[in-house]
N, C-alpha and C positions, 0 to 999 in steps of 0.2 A: 648881406656880407663884405666887409673890407679887403679887398682883394690885394693879393699877398707878388709880392714883384720879385723873381727868380732871376739872376743874371748868371749865365754861365759864360767863363772866361778861357776862351782858347787862344792859340798863337799856331804859327807855322810849325808842323809837324806833329800837331796833337793826333790823338785816337780819335777817330772818329767815332765811334760806338760810346765813348764817354761821354761825347755829346748826345746824340742822337737817342741812346736809349733812356737815360733818368728825362731830357728832356721830352720824348715820348709818353712818358708816365704821368710829367708836371700838366702836360697840354690835353689829355685824355680825362686825367682828372678835372681838368676846368671846366671841361663840354658837360661832364655829370654835376657838375657841385660850384661852379663857378669857382672864383676867388686865385686864380691864378693870370698873372699875365707875364711870360717867357722873354727874356731878353738875350742877345749872345752879343759878346762885348772882345775884341782882339787888341793888339796895340794898335791898328787904324782898322775903320772904318771900311770894308770892302772883301774881296778874296780872299779864303785862308785856306791854304793846300794843306790837308791832312796826311799823316807819315803814310796812308796807304796811295798818296796823288790824288784822292777825293775834294775838291775845290768845295770848298761851303762859305757862304757870304757872313759876313760877320754885319750887322745891323749899327753895329755902335763901335767907336774907337772908344778910348782913355781920355779925349779930348775933346767928347762932346756929350757922355752921360755923366752923369751925378750921381758921385758915388753914397750919397745921403738918399734914405728912405728904401735900403733895400733888406725885403726879407730874409732871405736865402741865397747865397753866393756861394756856386758851384766851380771849382777848379778843374778841369778837365787835365789828363794825362798824357802823356805818348814820346816820343823818342825825342820831340823837340824840347821837352821841359829844362833841360840843361841850359841850353842858349837861353830860352825865356825866364830862364832868376836870374840872368845877368841884365834884364833890361829895367833899369830902374825907375823909366816910367812907369811900366807895367805892373812892377811890387809895389811903386808908391800910390797907386791908383788902387790895388788890391786890400793894402795896407788901411787907407781910409775907409773904404768901403767897408771895410770886415769888423772895424773897429766901432761900426754904431749897426751893424747887421745883426739880426735875431737868431740867424745861424748862420756857421761858417763851415763848409763840407769840399772834400774834392774827391775824385773820382782818378783811384793808378797811383799813378806820380804826379798826379796834381797837389798833392800834399807838399810836394818841394817849394811851388810857389805860396804855399800858404807859409810854410816856414821860412821863407825868403823873406816874407811882409811882416813878420815876426807875430804871424798869428795864432801859433801853437806852443810855445816855449811852455817845456815842461808837462804838457799834453800828453795822454796816451794813443797814439795813433797806430793805422795799418795803412797797407799801401802793397804792390804786388811783391807777392815774396821776391822773386828775382832783385827788387829796387832796397829790401829793405835791409842789407848790410849797408850798401850806399847811403841810404839816410840817415841810418845810427851813426855814420861817421862822421856825416858832414853836420850832425845837428846833436849831437852827443846830450843836449840836453831834453831829448824829446826820448819816449817809453816807447821804442816800437814793438808794436806784437803783429809780424805777419801771420799769424795762424787765422783771425776771423776775417771772413770775408767784408764784414763792415762792422763799427764801434763807434760808440758814443762817448763824451767825456766832457759833460758838460754842455755846451752851445755848440761842440766842437764835434762835427761827425767826418770820418774818412772811410774809403772803403776799398776793396782790394781793385783786381783788375779788370776794366772792361766791360761783362754781364753785371757783377758786383754792383755797380754803379746802380741798374737797374733797379736790385733787391733795396738799394738804400732809398733810392729815391722813393721805392713805396713805402715804407719803414716812414717817409717824412711826411708822405700823403696822409697817413693812418693817424701819424701825432695830429695831423692838421682836422683831418675830413672825418676819421671815423674808419674802422675795421670795413664797415659796409663800402664805403667807397675805394677803399682800395681793394676791396677782393672783386668789384665791379672792372677796375683795372685790368686787375691780375688776367682775369676771364677773358677781358675783349683782346689784349696783347699776349694771351696765352702763355704767362707765367705762370711761375711757381707761385703759390699764395700760402705761405711765404718764405725762402729761404731763412731761417734765423741768424742775423748777427753773429752769434758764435760758432756757424757751423765754420769746419777747416775749409780754409784753402785748399787743404792737402785731403781731399776726399778721395774715395776708393779708387777712382778713375785717374786722378793725376799723381797719386804717389806710387802708383801700379800699372807697369806694361801690359798690355790684353793680350791672352795667349793667342798663339796662331798657330795650335795644332787640336784636334777633336780632343784625344783624348784629355787632354789639360782644359780645355772649355768644358770638358762634361767633369772633372773636379770642381773648376770655380761655379758652376752653373749651382751642385750641389751646397755648397756652402752659403752661396747667398740665398738661395732656396730656404735653409732650414737652418739658420744661424743656431739653434739649440741641440741639434741631432751631432753624434758624436762628429770630429772630424779629423779623427787620429789617422796617422800614414797609412792603417792599414785599410782604413774605410776609404780614405780619398781613392787609394792603389786601385781595388776594387770599382769605385766609379769610374775609373777610368781605363782602365781593364790593362794596368801595368803591374811590373812588382814594384812594392814598397822602395825600392833600391833606386831602380829606374825612374817611377815617378818623382822622389826627390830632386833627382839629378834634373829631369825634363823640367820642371816645375819652376825650378829656381832657375833655371837658364832662361826659358820664355818670360817669366815675370818679376826678374831680377828680387825676389825675396821667399824665402824656404815657405813651405805649407804650411809650417805652425805660427809662423811670424804673418802669415796672410791674413790665417784665421782670426788669430789675435785681434789685429788692427780693423777686421771687416767688425767684429764683433764691437772694438772700443767706439769704431764712428758708428755704430747704432746707438749703443748707449749714448754716445751725444747728445743727438738727435733726441731718442725718449725724453731723456734728461730734461732740455730745455722747452722742448713742444708740449709734453705731457706731465702729468702729476702723480702718475705711481711711484711707491713708495720705492727705493733703490731696492730692495731686494726683488721686486716686481718683474724691473728695468734687468739686474743682474739676470733672474729666470729665465726672461724672454730674449735677452741676447747672447744668451749659450756661456754665462760666466755659472750659472750653478748657484754660487752664491755669494749673496755682498758683498763678503769679505774679498773674495776670488777678484771681483770688480773693482774694489778699495785697490788690492797692491795693481791688478794690471793701469788704471788711473794715474795711482802715484808713478809706475815706470814710463809711462808713455806722455803722461804730461804734466805731473809733477805736484796734482791736486786731487783732492779726495771730488769720489760724487756729488752726495752734497755740496762743499763749495763749491764745485764747476756749475752745479743747478743756480747756485745761489747767487754768484759772480753773473752770471749769461742770462739771469732771467728779471734782475733788476734794472731799473732806468727801462719801465713798458717793455723787457724784454728783448729792447733794441741794443745791447752793450753786447 
């Protein structure tokens, strides 16, 4: 098997997990099936300090690593990326490497390096949600979508923050070596196999605060335990042992969203996963996720996502389910 050369680009102030996570995925895949040579590059070879202060040794600098013959270029992100994009020597090397690489990828704000190198013009890309506005402002030619955890546009793959880089790397391994190898890597590293790229960065634990009292925890647990059950204010109040008015006030104060809105968003999130990961008809997904009918699901999808469930499935299951 021809070995694939994976080059990770880091810089002072990079996010350590943007390197370590995907690097471990590729390295372990290589031990199972061969095929990967991982190299770490910085503006200069030697110690590079991550944003957390962790020192990492870069085996290569731009002066000594041939930018030709790279299979996959991986640009890490981190707080230092705003300074790194001003390093013309670094971005020039990335531009040369990216022109001939089979795949160009980024983790988190590493997409800023790809953009500075001219490798993603006109592409649909993602990044960490906190950087999306800046990316769109600085690079108006890009189509910035901060919702997916990773996505693919041709040979360009971009991902959201930190651990999403491992999801991206697993998808790349599956693309190269097949599902069985990717599954074995996920088992060894105790990863989900696999979060689809279409999964929202704003899944329930992120967009909602966690309950701080037992009554509201009871209500939240009831919602997640059975999405098909009735979760009106009366039913949830009974679960919490509170009056409906008291539950409404406490729930909104603790979670930052009213009960009805929370229930709907949890159901939408479950339906999104079901549509991408399975083949059940939209009607069956609607029933299983608590919407009752496909029409109710369609209305909720249009309200939250601006897209029909069937179109969502087609869009995010294309390109081998990675987009």
